[in-house]
N, C-alpha and C positions, 0 to 999 in steps of 0.2 A: 112138717114142723120146721121152723126156721133154725133152731139151735141144734137139734139132734133128731134122729128118727125115733119111732116108738119103742123099738127094742132097746136102744141106748137109754131112753128115758126110763124104761122098765128096770134096767140094770141099776141105774142111779137110785131109783126109788127103793129097790130091794137092799142096796148098800146102806141107805139111810134108815130103813125100817124093814128088817128081814121078815117080820110078821105081816107086812102089808099085803092085803088082798087086792090084786090088780086084775081087772078084766080088760083085755085089749079089744078094741073095736076098729074094724077096718073094712074098706070096700074091696080090698085085695084079699081074696080067699086062697092065695097060693099055699099049697100044702107046706112048703118049706118055711114060709113065714109063720104059719101057725105052730109048727114044730119048734122053731127058734124061740117063739114067745113062751111056749110052755116050758122049754128047757131053761129059759132065763128067769122063770119063776112066776109067770102069769097064772092066775087061778083059772082063767077061762079065756076063750077067744070067741068073739061074736063077729060074724061076717055080715056086713050090711047087705041086704038083698039088692040086686041090681034093679034099677028103675027103667021102665020102657021110655019115659020121657027124659029129656036132659034136665038136669037141675043145676043150680048155681052152687058154688062152693059153700056159700052161706047156708043154703037149704040143706046141703049134705051134712054140714057141721051141726046144724040144729037137730037133724034126724039122729045123728050119732049121740049128741048130748041127751036127747030124749031117751034113747036106748040105755045110756049109762045111768040116767036117773032111775029108770025102771029096775035095772039090775041092782042099783044101790039099795033100793027099797027091799028087794029080795034078800040081799046079803044082811041087811039090818035085822031081818027076821031070824037069822041063823044064830 
């Protein structure tokens, strides 16, 4: 992200709304990143599965957005 990374964005969101439910979505499934996100207040962390074929950044972003939409539907049921 151009302005800040995901963890920094998460921290700002939680400052603005401590009750916000945030699900992080990333292609990087590094254990430390997941732990940092949960400690910063993420409700969950979804690791995008690796693709065998190369995909463009636009395709990757669309896949992540699709994942977030599906998760949003699940959260709205809670």
